[in-house]
N, C-alpha and C positions, 0 to 999 in steps of 0.2 A: 349446352345440351349436347348429348352424344346420341347419334342414331346408328344402330348396328343392323346390318342386313346383308345376307349372302357373304359373310366373312369380311365385309368392308365396314369401316367406321368413318362417320363424318361428324365433325364438331361444328356447331354454330351457336352464337349467342341468341338468347331469347329474352325479350322484354315483356314483362307482364304489366298491363295497365288496366285501370278501371274502365268499364264500359262507359263511353261518353254519354250514353242515354240516361245513366243513373245520376239523379240530381240530389240524392241523399248526402248530407254532410258526413265527413269521415267519422265524427263522433257517433252519429246514428248508426253507421255501419258497424262500428266497434261494439256498440251496445247490442246490436243484432247478433254479432259473432259471439260475444261473451255469453249471452243468454242461451244461444244455440249450443255452445260448447258445454255449458253446465247441464242443460237438458240431456245432451248426448251422454254425459257422464252418469246421470241418473238412470238413463235407459240401459246403460251397460251394467249398472248395479242390479237392476231388476232382472236383466237377462242372466247375469251370473247367478243370482239367487235362484232363479227358476231352474237353471242347469244343475245346481247343487241339490235342489229339492227333488228333481226327477232322478238324479243319480242315487240319492238316498232311497227313494221309493223302489228303484230297480233292484236294490240289494235286498229288499224285503223288510217290512216293518210291521210292528204290532198294529192291530186294528185301531187302537186309541191314537197311535202316532199317525197312522194313515188319515184319520179324521182331521187331525191338526194340519197335516200336509195339504189336504184338500182345501182347508180353510185359508191357508197362506196362498196357495196357488190361485184359487178362484176361477178355474177353467169352467166350472159348472155354474149355470145361472142360479142366483140366490134371490128369493123374494124379499122385498123390503118395502117399507111404507113409501108412498109416492112423494111425500114431502121430505124424505131423507135420502142422502147419498148412500150407495151401497158401501159396505165396509171395505177398507182398502185391502186389496189383494194384489199379488204380483202381476197376474195377467191383466187385470183391469188397469192398474197403475202404469204398466208398460204401454198399454194402448193409449192412455191419456197423455203420457209424456210424448209419445210418438206424434199424436195429433197436434199438440202444442208446438213441437219441433217443426212439423210440416207447415203449420200456420205461420210461424215466424220466418221460415225459409221461403215462403211462397212469393215474396217480393223483396227487393232491396230497399226496404224502408225501415226507419226506426220503429221498434216495437211500440205499439200503443201502450199507454199506462195500464189499461185493463188486461191486455195480453201479458205484459210483463208481470203484473201482480198475480195473475193466474199461474204463470210459469213458476214464480217464486214460491207460491203456496204449494204447488205439486212437488217442487224440488225438496222443500222442507218435509212434506208428508212422506215422500219416498225415503228420505233419510231415516225417518222414524220407523217406517215399515221394514226397511232393510235391517235396522238395528234390532227390531223385534225378531226378525227372521234369524239373525246371527245368534241371538240369545237362545232362541228355541233350538237351533241346530246344535249349539254347544251343549245344551242340556240333554238333548236327545242322543247325541253321540257318546255322552258320558254314562248314560243309564245302561245297566246291564242287559 
């Protein structure tokens, strides 16, 4: 490691070690990391899609396209039956991915099977939502 300050440089080696208080097996920590990484990738996808959507909107779009953009974005509350999940939207899904990410990162433990299953489901649903967004974006930008 090199430290630079006031025009001077100092080099010193740095050893990184696991906190001795962490009792989770390396395999469990690896599972936590892998799942967190995949959730972070999905969060980036929803963030990028939201940025694209908002850039498209800023350029000005027809009312019919705006309605579809609002549906993808999901920033406005939508009423739905109590026994059903709201439709997947970029804002809602980004929030759900963030919550799962924070839950997994809250401690240095192997993710529970329930938490891992919920994360896997959201990752798959995010991929489907982003694919639908990309298809819509391609069609909307081709239209005259």
